[in-house]
C-alpha positions in Angstrom: 18.5 0.3 -15.9 18.3 -2.7 -14.3 16.3 -3.4 -11.3 18.6 -5.1 -8.2 17.2 -6.6 -5.2 18.0 -3.7 -3.2 16.0 -1.6 -5.5 13.2 -4.4 -5.8 12.9 -4.6 -2.0 12.7 -0.8 -1.6 10.1 -0.2 -4.2 7.8 -2.9 -2.3 8.9 -1.5 1.0 7.6 2.1 0.1 4.3 0.2 -1.9 3.7 -1.7 1.4 3.4 1.5 3.7 1.3 3.2 0.8 -0.9 0.1 0.7 -1.2 -0.5 4.9 -2.9 3.3 5.0 -5.1 2.9 2.7 -6.2 -0.6 3.9 -6.3 0.4 7.5 -9.8 2.1 7.8 -11.4 -1.4 6.1 -13.8 -2.7 8.7 -13.4 -0.3 11.4 -16.2 0.0 14.1 -15.3 2.9 16.8 -16.2 2.4 20.6 -18.8 5.2 19.9 -20.2 3.6 17.0 -20.3 0.2 19.1 -21.2 1.4 22.3 -18.5 -0.3 24.1 -15.1 1.1 25.1 -13.3 1.7 28.5 -13.4 4.8 30.5 -10.6 7.5 29.7 -10.0 6.6 26.3 -11.2 8.2 23.2 -14.7 7.3 21.5 -13.1 7.0 18.1 -10.3 4.5 19.0 -11.0 1.3 17.1 -13.1 -1.8 19.1 -11.3 -4.4 17.3 -8.6 -3.2 14.5 -8.2 -6.8 13.2 -4.1 -5.8 12.5 -3.2 -9.2 11.4 -5.5 -9.5 8.8 -4.9 -6.0 7.5 -1.0 -6.8 7.5 -2.0 -10.1 5.3 -4.5 -8.0 3.1 -1.6 -5.8 2.5 1.2 -7.8 2.0 -1.2 -9.6 -0.8 -2.3 -6.3 -2.5 1.0 -5.1 -2.5 2.7 -8.0 -4.0 -0.3 -8.3 -6.4 0.6 -4.1 -7.2 4.4 -4.8 -7.7 3.7 -7.8 -9.7 2.0 -5.8 -12.8 4.7 -3.2 -12.2 7.6 -5.7 -12.5 6.0 -7.0 -15.8 5.5 -3.4 -17.0 8.9 -2.5 -16.9 9.8 -5.8 -18.1 8.0 -5.9 -21.0 8.9 -2.3 -21.8 5.9 -0.5 -20.6 7.5 1.2 -17.7 10.5 3.1 -18.5 12.0 6.8 -18.4 11.9 7.7 -21.8 8.3 6.3 -21.8 7.7 8.4 -18.7 9.2 11.6 -20.1 6.8 11.4 -23.0 3.8 10.7 -21.0 4.5 13.8 -19.0 5.4 15.9 -22.1 8.7 16.4 -21.7 11.6 16.2 -24.3 15.0 14.5 -23.9 
């Protein structure tokens, strides 16, 4: 099995979204907690979500995880046969 550019991009894309959803709640303060907010809005809505910073952190964290996975794949630690054995399947 060979990594193609499109496969690598697809894996990175999925990983990026998973990391984004993990990073989103960090540093959030709701309108209820901060005591400020506009009338008619949900009290649980964030006051300052800081999305640009979160998108940058998501990209960095995803790149690090993807780099480690790429290295493990290239070194032979991450392949289908090894994963079969780890899960207890026989071929």
